[in-house]
C-alpha positions as CSV (number, residue, x, y, z in Angstrom):
1,M,59.5,152.9,59.9
2,G,59.0,154.0,63.5
3,G,62.8,154.5,63.7
4,A,62.9,156.6,60.6
5,L,60.0,158.7,61.9
6,S,61.6,159.0,65.3
7,T,64.8,160.5,63.8
8,S,62.8,162.9,61.5
9,T,64.4,161.3,58.4
10,H,63.9,163.7,55.5
11,G,62.8,163.4,51.9
12,T,64.0,165.2,48.8
13,G,62.4,167.3,46.1
14,L,60.4,170.6,46.1
15,G,57.0,169.1,45.5
16,L,57.1,166.0,47.7
17,T,57.6,165.4,51.4
18,G,59.7,163.4,53.8
19,Y,58.4,160.4,55.8
20,A,56.5,162.5,58.3
21,G,54.4,164.0,55.6
22,M,53.4,160.5,54.4
23,V,52.0,159.5,57.7
24,T,48.2,159.4,57.9
25,G,47.9,157.8,61.3
26,L,50.0,156.4,64.2
27,R,49.4,154.0,67.1
28,L,51.4,155.1,70.1
29,A,52.2,153.1,73.3
30,T,52.4,155.6,76.1
31,A,54.3,155.4,79.4
32,D,51.2,154.1,81.2
33,G,51.0,151.1,78.8
34,A,47.9,152.4,77.0
35,L,47.7,152.3,73.2
36,H,46.4,155.4,71.4
37,W,45.4,155.9,67.7
38,V,46.2,159.4,66.5
39,D,45.5,161.0,63.1
40,A,44.2,164.3,61.7
41,E,40.8,163.6,63.2
42,H,41.7,161.8,66.5
43,E,44.0,163.9,68.7
44,P,45.3,166.0,65.8
45,E,47.8,168.0,67.9
46,L,49.4,164.8,69.3
47,F,49.4,163.4,65.8
48,E,51.3,166.4,64.4
49,A,53.9,166.2,67.2
50,A,54.2,162.4,67.1
51,R,54.9,162.1,63.4
52,V,58.0,164.3,63.7
53,R,58.9,163.2,67.2
54,L,58.5,166.5,69.0
55,G,58.8,165.7,72.7
56,S,58.1,162.1,73.9
57,P,54.4,161.4,73.0
58,G,55.0,157.6,73.2
59,V,56.6,154.7,71.3
60,I,55.4,154.3,67.7
61,V,54.1,150.7,67.4
62,E,52.2,151.2,64.1
63,A,52.3,153.7,61.3
64,E,49.8,154.2,58.5
65,L,51.4,155.7,55.4
66,Q,50.1,157.2,52.1
67,C,52.2,155.4,49.5
68,V,52.8,155.4,45.7
69,P,53.4,152.3,43.5
70,A,57.0,152.6,42.4
71,F,60.1,154.7,41.6
72,A,62.3,154.7,38.5
73,E,65.6,156.6,38.0
74,R,66.8,159.0,35.3
75,S,64.2,161.6,34.2
76,R,64.4,165.2,33.3
77,T,61.5,166.2,35.6
78,A,62.5,164.6,38.9
79,D,60.2,164.1,41.8
80,H,63.3,163.7,44.0
81,L,66.8,165.3,43.6
82,E,69.8,164.5,45.7
83,F,73.0,166.4,45.8
84,Y,76.3,164.9,47.0
85,W,79.4,167.0,47.5
86,F,82.8,165.3,48.0
87,P,84.5,167.2,50.9
88,G,87.9,168.7,50.1
89,T,87.2,168.7,46.3
90,D,85.3,170.6,43.6
91,V,83.4,167.4,42.8
92,A,79.6,167.0,43.3
93,L,77.1,164.5,42.0
94,T,73.3,164.7,41.6
95,K,70.7,161.9,41.7
96,E,67.2,162.2,40.3
97,N,64.2,159.9,41.0
98,T,60.8,160.1,39.3
99,R,57.7,158.1,40.2
100,R,56.4,155.9,37.4
101,P,53.3,153.6,37.2
102,L,53.8,149.8,37.8
103,G,54.2,147.8,34.6
104,D,55.3,150.7,32.4
105,G,58.3,148.8,31.0
106,V,61.0,150.4,33.1
107,D,62.8,147.7,34.9
108,P,64.2,148.2,38.5
109,V,67.9,148.8,39.0
110,G,69.8,145.5,38.2
111,T,72.0,143.6,40.7
112,F,75.2,144.8,39.0
113,R,74.3,148.4,39.2
114,S,73.0,148.3,42.7
115,T,75.9,146.2,44.1
116,V,79.0,147.4,42.1
117,M,78.1,150.9,40.9
118,D,76.1,152.2,43.8
119,G,77.5,150.2,46.7
120,L,81.2,149.9,45.8
121,L,82.0,152.8,43.5
122,T,79.7,155.5,44.8
123,N,79.5,154.8,48.5
124,G,82.8,153.0,48.8
125,H,84.8,155.6,46.9
126,Y,83.1,158.4,48.9
127,G,84.1,156.7,52.1
128,L,87.7,156.3,51.0
129,M,87.9,159.9,50.0
130,C,86.5,161.0,53.3
131,R,89.0,158.8,55.3
132,A,91.9,160.2,53.2
133,G,90.7,163.8,53.7
134,R,90.3,163.3,57.5
135,G,94.1,162.9,57.9
136,S,94.8,166.2,56.1
137,R,91.8,168.4,56.4
138,G,90.0,167.5,59.6
139,S,87.0,165.2,59.9
140,C,84.4,164.0,57.5
141,R,81.7,161.4,58.1
142,P,80.2,159.6,55.1
């Protein structure tokens, strides 16, 4: 989690936030070896800078996050929407995720779908297209 925060990894959706917005507190190790707890009440300016890695406030050794129970895919009113464009083509895909309560009868994505559909077909096919396009249209990094 510290690494994702340190690279300002983003989230998706208009009504929700990325990882930095989920952080409620951080423990930082500073260059002098001291440990500091920062949050909205304790050193709020350092907290705001540290959770999006502005400058070098210290190494994140602990992160406290506000979380939700679960995600489920495929809903008309999405909490998260992702858009994928295939460079060099007129093809684009979208992905929607909506938060659902635990135990509501919606099963998680199965092994076949996560391995074959998402891993091989989606990401693998995208990588092949990018490598093919790199030779004729410049560079593309999946």
